[in-house]
SETORRO-684847 format. One record per residue (C-alpha): residue in three letters; x, y, z. Coordinates in steps of 0.25 Angstrom, whole numbers, padded with zeros to 4 digits, always signed. Each point is the difference from the previous one (the first is absolute). Example, Ala and Ser with C-alpha at 12.3 -4.5 7.8 and 13.67 -1.06 7.14 Angstrom:
// SETORRO-684847
ala+0049-0018+0031ser+0006+0014-0002
//
This chain:
// SETORRO-684847
met+0001+0000+0001val+0003+0015-0003ile+0002+0007+0012trp-0006+0014-0001leu+0009+0010+0005phe-0007+0014+0003trp+0006+0015+0002val-0004+0004+0014leu+0000+0015+0008gly+0011+0003+0009ser-0001+0008+0010ala+0003+0015+0005pro+0007+0003+0015gly-0014+0004+0003gly-0006-0011-0005ala-0007+0007-0014pro+0002-0009-0011val+0012+0003-0011pro-0006-0001-0015gln+0012-0008-0008pro+0002+0005-0013met-0007-0005-0011leu+0008-0009-0008thr-0002-0001-0015ile+0001-0012-0009leu+0004+0005-0015ile-0003-0012-0011trp+0008+0004-0013his-0008-0008-0009trp-0014-0005+0003pro+0001-0016-0002phe-0006-0004-0013thr-0005+0014-0004asn+0004+0016-0005arg-0013+0002+0010pro+0002-0002+0014pro-0014+0000+0009glu-0004+0011+0008leu+0008+0002+0013pro-0005+0008+0010gly+0008+0005+0013asp-0006-0012+0007thr+0001-0010-0010cys+0007-0007+0012ala-0010+0003+0011his-0009-0008-0008tyr+0009-0014+0001gly+0004+0004+0015met+0013+0006-0002ala-0003+0017+0005gly+0013+0008-0001cys+0003-0003-0014arg-0003+0002-0014leu+0001-0004-0015ser+0002+0009-0012ala+0004-0002-0013asn+0003+0015-0003arg+0015-0001-0004ser+0003+0016+0003leu+0000-0007+0015leu+0015-0007-0003ala+0008+0008+0008ser-0007-0001+0014ala-0009-0013+0000asp+0003-0009+0010ala+0002-0013-0007val-0002-0003-0018val-0006-0011-0004phe+0006-0005-0014his-0009-0012-0007his+0008-0011-0005arg-0008-0001-0016glu+0000+0015-0002leu+0013+0001+0004glu+0003-0014-0011thr-0007+0005-0010arg+0005+0012+0001arg-0013+0008+0001ser+0007+0006+0011arg+0015+0004+0004leu+0006+0001+0014pro+0005+0016+0002leu+0014-0004+0005asp+0005+0014-0003gln-0012+0007+0011arg-0001-0009+0011pro+0000+0007+0014arg+0013-0005+0007gly-0004-0010+0010gln-0014-0003-0006pro-0005-0015-0001trp-0006-0006-0013val-0008-0011+0002trp+0002-0012-0014ala-0017-0003+0001ser-0002-0015-0008met-0013-0011+0002glu+0006-0007-0013ser+0008-0013+0003pro+0016+0000-0004ser-0004-0009-0012asn-0008+0012-0007thr+0009+0011+0005his+0012+0004-0007gly+0010+0011-0001leu+0007+0000+0016his+0013+0000-0004his-0003+0015-0004phe-0002+0004+0014arg+0011-0001+0008gly+0003+0005+0012ile-0014+0010-0003phe-0011-0005+0011asn-0002+0001+0014trp-0011-0009+0002val-0009-0012-0008leu-0013+0002+0001ser-0006-0015-0004tyr-0008-0013+0003arg+0014-0005+0003arg-0002-0003+0018asp+0014+0006+0002ser-0003+0012-0008asp+0002+0015+0009ile-0016+0003-0005phe-0006-0015+0000val-0013+0001-0007pro-0008-0013-0003tyr-0008-0002-0012gly-0010-0003+0011arg-0001-0006+0013leu-0011-0007+0012glu-0006+0008+0011pro-0008-0003+0012his-0015+0003-0001ser-0012-0002+0007gly-0015-0004-0004pro-0005-0011-0006thr+0007-0007-0009pro-0003+0003-0015pro-0006-0011-0008leu+0010-0010-0007pro-0007+0004-0016val-0006-0013-0008lys+0007-0008-0005ser-0001-0006-0013lys+0012-0001-0007met+0014-0007+0001ala+0010+0008-0001ala+0002+0014-0009trp+0014+0009-0005val+0001+0014-0006val+0013+0003-0007ser+0003+0011-0008asn+0016-0004-0003phe-0001-0014-0004gln+0015-0006-0005glu+0005-0013+0000arg+0012+0003+0007gln-0006+0005+0011gln-0002-0012+0011arg-0014+0003+0002ala-0002-0004-0013lys+0006-0013+0001leu-0006-0004+0012tyr-0013+0002-0007arg+0002-0009-0012gln+0003-0009+0009leu-0012+0001+0011ala-0010+0005-0012pro-0002-0017-0005his-0003-0004+0015leu-0008+0012+0004gln-0012+0010-0006val+0004+0014+0000asp-0005+0011-0007val+0008+0010-0005phe+0000+0017-0002gly+0004+0012-0003arg+0008+0004-0011ala+0007-0011-0005ser-0009-0010+0001gly-0010+0009-0011arg-0010+0001+0012pro+0002+0014+0009leu-0008+0003+0014cys-0004+0015+0002ala+0006+0006+0012asn-0013-0002+0005cys-0002-0015-0005leu+0012-0008+0008leu-0005+0000+0015pro-0013-0006-0005thr+0007-0008-0012val+0008-0008+0011ala-0009+0001+0012arg-0007-0014-0008tyr+0013-0007+0001arg+0006-0009+0010phe+0014+0004-0003tyr+0008+0010-0005leu+0013-0001-0009ser+0008+0010+0009phe+0013+0000-0010glu+0008+0011+0001asn+0008+0001-0013ser+0013+0000+0005gln+0007-0006+0015his+0006+0008+0008arg+0002+0005+0015asp-0013+0002+0007tyr-0006+0003-0016ile-0014-0001+0006thr-0011+0007-0009glu-0014+0005-0004lys-0002-0014-0005phe+0002-0006+0013trp-0009+0011+0011arg-0009+0006-0011asn-0004-0009-0011ala+0002-0013+0009leu-0003+0004+0015ala-0009+0011-0001ala-0008-0006-0010gly-0003-0013+0008ala+0007-0012-0007val+0014-0006+0005pro+0010+0003-0004val+0011-0010-0007val+0012+0007+0000leu+0013+0001-0008gly+0011+0011+0004pro+0008-0001+0014pro+0003-0009+0009arg-0015-0007+0009ala+0009+0008+0013thr+0000+0014-0008tyr-0016+0001-0002glu-0001-0007+0014ala+0006+0012+0006phe-0012+0007-0009val-0011-0008+0004pro-0004-0013+0007pro+0007-0014-0004asp-0016-0006-0003ala-0003+0011-0009phe+0007-0002-0013val+0003-0013-0009his+0017-0001-0004val+0003-0005-0013asp+0014-0005+0008asp-0009-0008+0010phe-0002-0010-0011ser+0010-0010-0009ser-0007+0002-0013ala-0010+0010-0005arg-0010-0012-0003glu+0001-0004+0016leu-0004+0012+0001ala-0011+0001-0008val-0005-0012+0008phe+0000+0006+0013leu-0008+0012-0006val-0011-0009-0005ser+0000-0011+0010met-0002+0011+0011asn-0014-0001+0010glu-0007+0010+0001ser+0005+0000+0016arg+0013+0001-0004tyr-0002+0012-0012arg-0007+0008+0011gly+0011-0001+0009phe+0007+0009-0008phe-0007+0012+0002ala+0000-0002+0018trp+0009+0014-0002arg-0013+0008-0004asp-0006-0002+0014arg+0010+0010+0006leu+0008+0007-0012arg-0002+0007-0014val+0006+0004-0011arg+0005+0013-0001leu+0006+0003-0013leu+0011+0010-0003gly+0000+0005-0015asp-0002+0013+0001trp+0015+0008-0002arg-0006+0010+0009glu+0000-0006+0013arg+0013-0007-0006phe+0009+0013+0001cys-0010+0006+0013thr+0009-0014+0006ile+0012+0009-0002cys-0006+0010+0009ala-0001-0010+0011arg+0014-0007-0002tyr+0007+0013-0002pro+0004+0003+0015tyr+0008-0013+0001leu+0007-0003-0012pro+0015+0003-0003arg+0005+0013-0006ser+0014-0003-0002gln-0004-0014-0009val+0002-0001-0012tyr-0002-0013-0010glu+0013+0001-0008asp-0004-0015-0007leu-0016+0002-0002glu+0000-0012-0009ser+0004-0007+0007trp-0005+0002+0013phe-0014-0003-0009gln+0003-0011-0008ala+0005-0009+0012
//
């Protein structure tokens, strides 16, 4: 679980609160778009982090408390680092939620960035794709199941481990495939209701890397009410985020056929046991870049100012 840290007010000698200065986090280029969202001054307060604001106004470079650079725009050269304008001692943050297999050009950024924002648990600013959080009240009903297994995939490449596993699994298990790669795309609001009808969802990551667990697990499976069958990091990594009986890991089986037999022959009592966590926990999706960037505010007082990633590529590829 992420430990959310909050600013607190100090006290003056007379006991009166001492206002803390407003932090400014400058987003040099908003991820995947040239049009950043509206960023009112209380944006981060909305996510439980007061005393901090996000801005996309580059004229604030000289005064910003930290500047964030999203890797995709640097990689595609839609954005460049303002190295000649960098204020002395200003922390720069490298941000990316992509896997190492889909991240290129890191050798260009040696000795530049002080902090990293990513899904990696050892990041300075750790931001997972989702998490389970406590909830009270009645347990939401499990969606009615009428089909066996679903998979939504947009980028199908035979060289990928997930494609190979699917080819091995398909002769033994009925898998309905959706997404651009299948010719059966789903609208944004259709994905969850569609997957909800299935007992299992193939939460196959496009590449297998340390801590890389994406929306394929959190949204497409858990939030939809299907049991995730996971291909990604080792089982122990998933168990750091969710109960061990909340998913099926492909590494627990010696073959795709053995996995298929396990899924098909599962009785109803065993199947419902995968949802025991729903009695006390709920899925929280963390896909909003505003919330991700506001996490910097919470971590800011505790991060090392003198740290520099001399070899960001080696760190991220590890």
